[in-house]
C-alpha positions in Angstrom: 0.0 0.0 0.0 1.3 3.5 -0.9 0.6 5.6 2.2 -0.6 9.2 1.6 1.6 12.1 2.1 2.8 12.7 5.7 0.6 15.7 6.4 -2.5 13.6 5.5 -1.5 10.5 7.4 -0.4 12.2 10.6 -4.0 12.7 12.0 -4.7 9.0 11.3 -1.5 8.0 13.1 -2.6 10.1 16.1 -6.1 8.6 15.9 -4.7 5.0 15.8 -2.4 5.7 18.7 -5.4 7.0 20.7 -7.4 3.8 19.8 -4.5 1.6 20.9 -4.1 3.6 24.1 -7.8 3.5 25.0 -8.4 -0.2 24.2 -5.2 -1.7 25.5 -4.0 -2.4 29.1 -0.7 -1.2 30.6 0.9 -4.6 30.0 -1.0 -5.5 26.8 0.8 -7.0 23.8 0.1 -5.1 20.6 1.0 -6.6 17.3 1.4 -4.3 14.3 1.5 -6.2 11.0 3.1 -4.7 7.9 2.9 -1.1 8.9 5.8 1.3 8.4 4.9 3.9 11.1 5.7 4.2 14.8 3.0 4.9 17.4 3.1 6.4 20.9 2.3 3.1 22.6 4.5 0.0 23.1 4.1 -2.3 20.1 5.6 -5.3 18.4 6.1 -4.8 14.7 6.4 -7.6 12.1 6.7 -7.3 8.3 6.6 -9.9 5.5 4.4 -12.7 4.5 2.7 -14.9 7.2 5.2 -17.7 6.5 8.0 -15.4 7.5 6.5 -14.5 10.9 5.9 -18.0 12.4 7.9 -17.1 15.5 5.1 -14.8 16.5 2.3 -17.4 16.1 3.1 -18.9 19.5 2.6 -15.6 21.3 -0.7 -14.2 22.6 -1.6 -10.6 21.7 -4.4 -8.4 23.0 -4.7 -6.0 20.1 -3.8 -6.4 16.4 -3.2 -3.6 13.9 -3.1 -5.0 10.4 -2.3 -3.3 7.1 -5.0 -5.0 5.2 -3.6 -4.0 1.8 -0.2 -5.7 2.4 -1.4 -8.8 4.3 -2.9 -12.0 3.1 -5.5 -12.1 5.9 -6.4 -15.8 5.2 -2.9 -17.0 5.7 -2.3 -14.7 8.6 -5.4 -15.9 10.6 -4.7 -19.6 9.7 -1.2 -19.3 11.0 -2.2 -17.8 14.4 -5.3 -20.0 14.7 -3.4 -23.3 14.4 -1.8 -22.9 17.8 -5.0 -21.7 19.4 -3.1 -18.6 20.5 -5.3 -16.3 18.4 -8.1 -15.4 20.8 -11.0 -14.5 18.6 -12.4 -12.2 21.3 -9.3 -9.9 21.0 -9.5 -6.6 19.1 -8.4 -6.0 15.5 -7.9 -2.7 13.7 -7.6 -3.2 10.0 -6.1 -0.2 8.1 -6.2 0.1 4.3 -7.8 1.7 1.3 -10.6 -0.8 1.1 -11.8 -4.1 2.6 -13.7 -6.6 0.6 -16.7 -8.7 1.5 -14.6 -11.8 1.0 -12.1 -10.6 3.6 -14.9 -9.9 6.0 -16.2 -13.5 5.4 -12.8 -14.9 6.1 -12.6 -12.9 9.4 -16.0 -14.0 10.4 -15.2 -17.6 9.6 -12.8 -17.5 12.6 -15.6 -16.1 14.8 -13.8 -12.7 15.0 -16.3 -10.0 15.8 -14.3 -7.2 17.5 -13.0 -5.7 14.2 -13.0 -2.1 13.0 -11.8 -0.8 9.6 -10.0 2.5 9.1 -10.2 3.9 5.5 -6.9 5.9 5.2 -8.3 7.9 2.3 -11.3 9.2 4.1 -10.5 8.5 7.8 -13.9 6.8 8.2 -14.1 4.1 10.9 -16.4 1.2 10.0 -17.4 -2.2 11.5 -19.7 -5.1 10.7 -22.1 -7.3 12.6 -21.5 -10.8 11.2 -24.3 -12.5 13.1 -26.9 -9.9 12.6 -29.2 -12.6 11.1 -28.7 -14.8 14.3 -27.2 -17.4 12.0 -23.8 -18.8 13.1 -22.9 -20.0 9.6 -24.4 -17.2 7.5 -22.4 -14.0 7.7 -23.7 -10.4 7.2 -20.8 -8.4 5.5 -22.4 -5.0 5.4 -20.2 -2.3 6.9 -21.6 0.3 9.2 -20.0 3.6 9.9 -19.2 4.3 13.6 -17.1 7.5 13.4 -14.2 9.3 11.7 -10.5 9.8 12.5 -9.3 13.4 12.6 -7.2 15.7 14.8 -10.3 16.9 16.4 -12.2 13.6 16.7 -12.9 12.3 20.2 -12.3 8.6 19.9 -12.9 8.0 23.6 -16.5 9.0 23.1 -17.1 6.4 20.5 -18.1 2.8 21.1 -15.8 1.2 18.7 -16.3 -2.4 19.9 -20.0 -2.8 20.8 -21.6 -6.1 21.7 -22.2 -7.9 18.4 -23.6 -11.2 19.6 -27.4 -11.8 19.4 -29.4 -12.7 22.5 -30.8 -15.8 20.7 -29.4 -17.9 17.8 -32.9 -18.5 16.3 -31.6 -19.3 12.8 -28.6 -21.4 13.7 -28.0 -25.1 13.8 -25.3 -25.8 16.4 -23.6 -29.2 16.3 -22.3 -30.7 19.6 -20.0 -33.7 19.4 -18.9 -36.3 21.9 -17.1 -39.6 21.9 -18.6 -40.9 25.2 -19.8 -44.4 26.1 -23.4 -45.4 26.8 -25.3 -44.1 28.7 -23.5 -40.8 28.3 -24.5 -41.0 24.7 -26.1 -43.6 22.5 -25.8 -44.5 18.8 -26.7 -42.0 16.1 -30.2 -43.3 15.7 -31.0 -42.9 19.4 -31.7 -39.4 20.5 -31.0 -40.1 24.2 -28.2 -40.2 26.7 -27.0 -38.0 29.6 -24.9 -35.7 27.4 -27.5 -35.6 24.6 -30.3 -34.5 27.0 -28.2 -32.0 28.8 -26.8 -30.2 25.8 -30.1 -30.4 23.9 -31.7 -28.4 26.7 -28.7 -26.0 26.8 -28.8 -25.3 23.1 -32.5 -25.0 22.9 -32.3 -22.2 25.5 -29.9 -20.3 23.3 -32.6 -20.4 20.6 -30.5 -22.7 18.3 -31.5 -26.0 16.8 -29.2 -28.6 18.4 -27.6 -31.3 16.2 -25.8 -34.2 17.9 -22.9 -36.0 16.3 -20.9 -38.9 17.7 -17.2 -38.8 16.7 -14.8 -41.7 17.0 -11.7 -40.9 19.1 -8.5 -41.8 17.2 -6.2 -43.6 19.6 -3.2 -42.6 17.6 -3.8 -38.9 18.2 -3.6 -37.0 21.4 -7.0 -35.8 22.6 -5.9 -32.1 22.3 -4.9 -32.5 18.7 -8.1 -34.4 18.0 -10.3 -31.6 19.5 -8.4 -28.9 17.6 -8.9 -30.8 14.4 -12.6 -31.3 14.7 -13.4 -27.9 16.1 -11.2 -26.0 13.5 -12.8 -28.0 10.7 -16.2 -26.7 11.7 -17.6 -30.2 11.7 -18.4 -29.6 15.3 -19.2 -26.3 17.0 -18.6 -27.7 20.5 -17.1 -30.9 21.9 -18.1 -32.5 25.1 -15.5 -34.4 27.1 -14.2 -35.1 30.6 -10.7 -33.6 30.4 -10.1 -29.9 30.7 -7.5 -27.9 28.7 -6.9 -24.2 29.0 -6.2 -23.9 25.2 -10.0 -23.8 24.7 -13.0 -21.9 26.1 -14.5 -24.4 28.5 -17.9 -24.3 30.3 -18.5 -24.9 33.9 -17.8 -28.6 34.7 -20.5 -30.8 36.2 -19.9 -33.9 38.3 -21.5 -37.1 36.8 -20.0 -40.0 38.6 -17.0 -41.7 40.1 -14.5 -43.9 38.3 -13.6 -47.3 39.7 -11.4 -50.3 38.9 -13.6 -53.2 37.9 -12.1 -56.7 38.5 -13.3 -60.3 37.9 -15.8 -61.4 40.6 -14.7 -64.3 42.8 -15.3 -67.6 41.0 -17.1 -70.5 42.5 -14.7 -72.6 44.6 -15.2 -76.3 44.8 -15.4 -77.9 48.3 -12.0 -79.5 48.2 -10.4 -76.2 47.2 -12.4 -74.4 49.9 -11.2 -76.8 52.6 -7.6 -76.6 51.4 -7.7 -72.9 51.4 -9.6 -72.4 54.6 -6.5 -73.2 56.8 -3.2 -71.3 56.6 0.1 -73.0 55.7 1.2 -73.1 59.3 -1.9 -75.1 60.3 -1.4 -77.6 57.5 2.3 -77.9 58.4 1.5 -78.6 62.0 -1.0 -81.2 61.0 1.2 -83.0 58.6 4.2 -82.9 61.0 2.0 -84.4 63.7 0.6 -87.1 61.4 4.1 -87.9 60.1 5.5 -88.3 63.6 2.5 -90.5 64.6 3.0 -92.6 61.5 6.7 -93.1 62.2 6.1 -93.8 65.9 3.3 -96.3 65.1 5.4 -98.0 62.5 8.3 -98.4 64.9 6.0 -99.9 67.5 4.5 -102.3 64.9 7.9 -103.5 63.9 9.1 -103.9 67.4 6.1 -106.0 68.4 6.4 -108.3 65.4 8.1 -111.7 65.7 9.7 -111.4 62.3 11.5 -108.1 62.0 13.3 -106.6 59.2 17.1 -106.8 59.0 17.3 -103.1 59.7 15.4 -103.3 63.0 17.4 -106.4 63.9 20.5 -104.3 63.5 19.0 -101.5 65.7 18.2 -104.0 68.4 21.6 -105.6 68.2 23.2 -102.1 68.6 21.0 -101.5 71.6 22.1 -104.8 73.1 25.7 -104.0 72.5 25.3 -100.7 74.3 23.7 -102.5 77.3 26.2 -105.3 77.0 23.4 -107.8 77.7 20.3 -109.1 76.0 17.4 -106.7 75.8 13.7 -107.6 75.8 11.1 -104.8 76.1 7.5 -105.4 77.1 6.0 -102.4 75.1 2.6 -103.7 74.2 0.7 -101.9 77.0 2.8 -98.7 76.5 2.1 -98.6 72.8 -1.6 -99.1 73.3 -1.7 -96.3 75.9 0.1 -93.8 73.7 -2.1 -94.7 70.7 -5.3 -94.2 72.6 -4.0 -90.9 74.1 -3.2 -89.5 70.7 -6.5 -90.6 69.2 -8.5 -89.1 72.0 -6.8 -85.7 71.9 -6.7 -85.7 68.1 -10.4 -86.5 67.9 -11.1 -83.8 70.5 -9.3 -81.2 68.4 -10.8 -82.2 65.0 -14.2 -82.2 66.5 -13.8 -78.6 67.7 -12.4 -77.4 64.4 -15.3 -78.7 62.3 -18.0 -78.1 64.9 -20.6 -75.9 63.4 -18.8 -75.7 60.0 -19.1 -79.2 58.6 -22.6 -78.5 57.1 -21.5 -75.2 55.7 -18.5 -76.8 54.1 -20.5 -79.6 52.6 -23.7 -77.8 51.5 -22.7 -74.1 50.9 -21.4 -72.3 47.9 -18.0 -70.8 48.4 -16.0 -68.3 46.3 -12.4 -67.4 45.7 -10.7 -64.5 47.4 -12.1 -61.1 46.5 -9.8 -58.5 45.0 -10.1 -55.4 47.2 -7.2 -53.2 46.3 -4.4 -52.3 43.8 -2.2 -54.8 45.6 -4.8 -57.5 44.7 -4.7 -56.5 41.1 -0.9 -56.9 41.1 -1.1 -60.1 43.2 -3.4 -61.8 40.6 -1.3 -60.4 37.7 -4.3 -58.7 36.1 -3.7 -56.5 33.0 -4.9 -52.9 33.7 -7.2 -51.6 31.0 -7.7 -47.8 30.8 -7.5 -44.7 28.7 -3.9 -43.6 28.4 -4.9 -40.1 29.6 -5.8 -41.7 33.0 -2.3 -43.0 33.6 -1.3 -39.8 35.5 -3.9 -40.6 38.2 -1.6 -43.2 39.8 1.7 -41.2 40.0 1.4 -40.8 43.7 1.4 -44.6 44.1 4.8 -45.4 42.6 4.6 -49.2 42.8 1.2 -49.5 41.1 2.1 -46.7 38.6 5.1 -48.8 37.5 2.9 -51.9 37.2 0.4 -50.1 35.1 3.1 -48.6 32.9 4.5 -52.1 32.2 1.3 -54.0 31.7 -1.5 -51.6 30.7 -3.8 -52.1 27.7 -5.3 -49.0 26.0 -9.1 -49.2 26.1 -11.4 -47.6 23.6 -15.1 -46.9 23.6 -16.0 -50.5 22.9 -16.3 -53.3 25.5 -13.2 -55.3 24.7 -11.5 -54.5 28.0 -14.7 -55.4 30.0 -15.0 -58.7 28.0 -11.5 -59.6 28.8 -11.9 -59.0 32.5 -15.3 -60.8 32.7 -14.7 -63.8 30.5 -10.9 -64.4 30.4 -10.6 -63.2 34.0 -7.1 -61.8 33.5 -7.7 -58.1 33.3 -9.0 -55.1 35.3 -10.7 -52.2 33.7 -11.0 -48.5 34.8 -14.5 -47.3 34.0 -17.2 -44.9 35.2 -19.6 -46.6 37.7 -22.7 -45.4 35.8 -21.3 -46.8 32.6 -20.7 -50.2 34.2 -24.1 -50.2 35.8 -25.5 -49.8 32.3 -23.3 -52.5 30.8 -23.6 -55.0 33.7 -26.6 -56.6 32.1 -24.1 -58.1 29.6 -22.0 -59.6 32.4 -24.4 -61.7 34.4 -23.5 -65.3 34.9 -25.8 -68.3 34.6 -26.5 -68.1 38.3 -27.5 -64.4 38.0 -24.4 -63.1 39.6 -22.2 -60.3 38.3 -18.9 -61.3 36.6 -17.3 -57.9 37.4 -17.2 -56.1 40.7 -15.6 -52.8 41.6 -12.9 -52.0 44.1 -14.3 -50.4 47.3 -12.6 -47.0 46.8 -13.1 -44.8 43.7 -10.0 -43.8 41.7 -11.3 -40.3 40.7 -14.4 -38.3 40.1 -15.9 -38.0 36.6 -16.6 -34.5 35.3 -17.9 -33.4 31.9 -17.6 -30.0 30.3 -17.9 -28.4 26.9 -15.0 -27.3 24.7 -15.2 -24.4 22.2 -12.6 -22.6 20.1 -11.4 -19.5 22.0 -13.7 -16.6 21.5 -16.6 -18.7 20.1 -19.7 -16.4 19.9 -22.0 -19.0 21.5 -19.8 -19.7 24.5 -21.3 -17.1 26.9 -24.8 -18.5 26.5 -23.8 -22.1 26.7 -21.7 -21.5 29.8 -24.5 -19.5 31.4 -27.3 -22.1 30.7 -25.1 -25.0 31.8 -24.6 -23.2 35.1 -28.3 -22.7 35.5 -29.1 -26.4 34.9 -26.4 -27.4 37.4 -27.6 -24.9 40.1 -31.2 -26.0 39.8 -30.5 -29.7 40.0 -31.7 -30.5 36.5 -28.4 -32.1 35.5 -28.5 -34.4 38.5 -32.1 -35.4 37.7 -31.1 -36.3 34.1 -28.2 -38.4 35.4 -30.5 -40.3 37.9 -32.6 -41.5 34.9 -29.7 -43.5 33.6 -28.5 -45.0 36.9 -29.5 -48.6 36.3 -29.7 -50.4 39.7 -28.5 -54.0 39.8 -30.1 -55.8 42.8 -27.7 -56.5 45.7 -26.5 -60.1 45.5 -25.2 -61.7 48.7 -22.0 -63.6 48.0 -19.3 -65.1 50.2 -16.7 -62.7 48.9 -14.6 -62.4 52.0 -13.2 -65.6 53.5 -11.3 -65.8 56.8 -8.3 -68.0 56.7 -7.7 -69.9 59.9 -4.2 -69.6 61.3 -2.4 -71.2 64.3 -3.8 -68.5 66.5 -7.3 -69.9 66.1 -6.1 -73.4 67.1 -3.5 -72.4 69.6 -5.2 -73.9 72.6 -6.2 -77.0 70.7 -2.7 -77.7 69.7 -1.5 -77.0 73.3 -3.9 -79.7 74.6 -2.7 -82.1 71.9 0.9 -81.4 72.7 0.2 -82.0 76.4 -1.2 -85.4 75.5 1.9 -86.2 73.3 4.3 -85.1 75.9 2.5 -87.0 78.6 2.5 -90.1 76.5 6.2 -89.8 75.9 6.9 -89.3 79.6 4.9 -92.4 80.4 6.7 -94.3 77.7 10.1 -93.3 79.1 9.0 -94.2 82.7 7.8 -97.6 81.5 11.1 -98.3 79.7 13.0 -97.3 82.8 10.9 -99.5 85.0 11.3 -102.5 82.6 15.0 -102.0 82.5 15.2 -102.0 86.3 13.3 -105.3 86.4 15.5 -106.7 83.7 18.6 -105.8 85.7 17.2 -107.4 88.9 16.2 -110.6 87.1 19.7 -110.8 85.6 21.2 -110.6 89.0 
């Protein structure tokens, strides 16, 4: 652009400086694009084509002064818009000899409304009201005069940036998108679901016609890149999700549910497995040790009382006789009977107390395996964690479990593959919203009517939903306001309660107490008293028999 002579342009420069001074803050960043003149306010100047100023695209500015005749406005806006740093609610002053309807349509396509145009030939200030027809996708490009720049003009008395947003979007079709699971949202042919109902009410209150669209989340892309892509492409006006990001305009979040780990329910345990697992290792060790000692002792007595003895026992007796230096003949029949009866009596007494009151339960009841109750249980049973990768950060405070999840996790999608693996293959745990699993549990009922998946007692995190829009989107204020109204008046909670499918409580022997030596301490003490008493009597009888043997020998 060939600027007019200096004496003609000076009033405009002073006028522009006044505008920048009035509508900027003390620490505002002002970007001047392709202008050759200095102003009386702090500015950042850039010159050249948009491809040469990429270093500025990552910065955020509060006011833009653009020489419209020298700048490719489409490339410029695209460059700044890609990084979501170009806030469409910021103010733009376009300077030039003329501005075309096509340029205004391009500006409006980025939802930029705070735009004024200064004609440097006449000094006239103009603006346009792109959504005058209350249609988000049909732009009105008619310019309206708002004032004139001159040395005597009072810019501070002009409203250069009036409110240009309609109170209602009566002629607009606004598309809201989501990638949520049922019952948050259902298939395209079903106009129901928590998100569908909430945002249908919100958008109807803005006066617009709501259009719902379900989009498939691409696992290969990050969620931020995915949302930028679908919102920038205008295929969606707003996107509903459960993860906040300050790169967008986001509405007030509302709490929907809690997220739990769902693990395989305890499987039916057969009676022999139940009996084997009822007692701890220490109890089984004590029993087997006692039985082994009893068997060895009884075998020894049996061999000693036999007429025909094995060569080994003959050698044992021969060694005993050599030690005594005389023939040995032990009368041990009464002693062996006494010890055997003592052990049987005390053993029967103990076993009777152990199974008293439990034998019918063991034989007739249904018993289940150990219930997984914590993250340690997931690791102990070597279950593969299934979750969305974005939820990995929830476990950073629990380093051991975080490392386990990092090593073994399976990325879950919107389908039921993770739940199927946990329910039917029983080798996985899945992190899901409780309300989603309540809705899906009808698919995971066993033949006995019991659930195949149960949740850990404590929730992992709360589940929130909120709406994302491109920064400066014109419908954001109304959507945020009406969402807040629904939340404050309990309407959102009422909608959520409609989809809370209640599964009847099912009593199940999930928790099993393992009996340890502490439970049988006094029983084993009684048994040990009997064994010790028997051994003492046996030793006394041997001593008495030896004394008689010595007297008879004399």
